[in-house]
C-alpha positions as CSV (number, residue, x, y, z in Angstrom):
1,S,-12.5,56.9,-27.4
2,K,-14.9,57.5,-24.4
3,D,-17.7,58.3,-27.0
4,D,-17.3,54.9,-28.6
5,V,-17.2,53.1,-25.4
6,L,-20.6,55.0,-24.4
7,L,-22.1,54.3,-27.9
8,E,-21.2,50.6,-27.6
9,E,-22.7,50.4,-24.0
10,I,-25.9,52.2,-25.6
11,R,-26.1,49.6,-28.3
12,Y,-25.7,46.8,-25.8
13,L,-28.4,48.1,-23.6
14,R,-30.8,48.6,-26.5
15,Q,-30.2,45.0,-27.5
16,L,-30.8,44.0,-24.1
17,L,-34.1,45.9,-23.9
18,C,-35.2,44.4,-27.4
19,D,-34.2,40.8,-26.1
20,S,-36.3,41.6,-22.7
21,N,-39.4,43.0,-24.9
22,E,-39.2,39.8,-27.2
23,E,-38.9,37.4,-24.3
24,K,-42.2,39.3,-22.6
25,R,-43.9,39.0,-25.9
26,I,-43.3,35.3,-25.9
27,Q,-44.3,34.9,-22.5
28,V,-47.6,36.7,-23.2
29,A,-48.3,34.6,-26.3
30,I,-47.7,31.5,-24.1
31,V,-50.1,32.7,-21.4
32,R,-52.6,33.6,-24.2
33,D,-52.5,29.9,-25.5
34,E,-52.7,28.6,-22.0
35,V,-56.0,30.7,-21.2
36,S,-57.4,29.7,-24.4
37,E,-56.9,26.1,-23.9
38,K,-58.5,26.5,-20.4
39,Q,-61.4,28.2,-21.9
40,R,-61.8,25.2,-24.4
41,T,-61.7,22.9,-21.3
42,I,-64.2,25.1,-19.4
43,D,-66.8,25.1,-22.4
44,E,-66.4,21.5,-22.8
45,L,-66.8,20.9,-19.2
46,R,-69.9,23.1,-19.2
47,Q,-71.5,21.3,-22.1
48,Q,-70.8,17.8,-20.6
49,A,-72.4,19.3,-17.1
50,A,-75.5,20.5,-19.3
51,V,-75.8,17.1,-20.8
52,A,-75.6,15.3,-17.6
53,E,-78.2,17.6,-16.0
54,A,-80.6,16.9,-19.0
55,T,-80.1,13.1,-18.5
56,L,-80.6,13.5,-14.8
57,S,-83.7,15.4,-15.3
58,A,-85.0,12.8,-17.8
59,V,-84.3,9.9,-15.6
60,R,-86.1,11.6,-12.6
61,Q,-89.1,12.4,-14.7
62,Q,-89.1,8.5,-15.6
63,L,-88.8,7.4,-12.0
64,S,-91.8,9.8,-11.1
65,G,-94.0,8.2,-13.5
66,G,-93.7,10.8,-16.0
């Protein structure tokens, strides 16, 4: 009947919506992982820069007779 067709279409559209929401959830999780990884890289590079700056400062002090 016409109602059955409409109900089936509603089921199909609901499933599409669920699938779309799940895909979006997965995409967001992937992006969050990428952001976390990039933040770790940033933190690591900042630490390396701080060590390099401290080393440079110590070398400058030695060169200036300190």
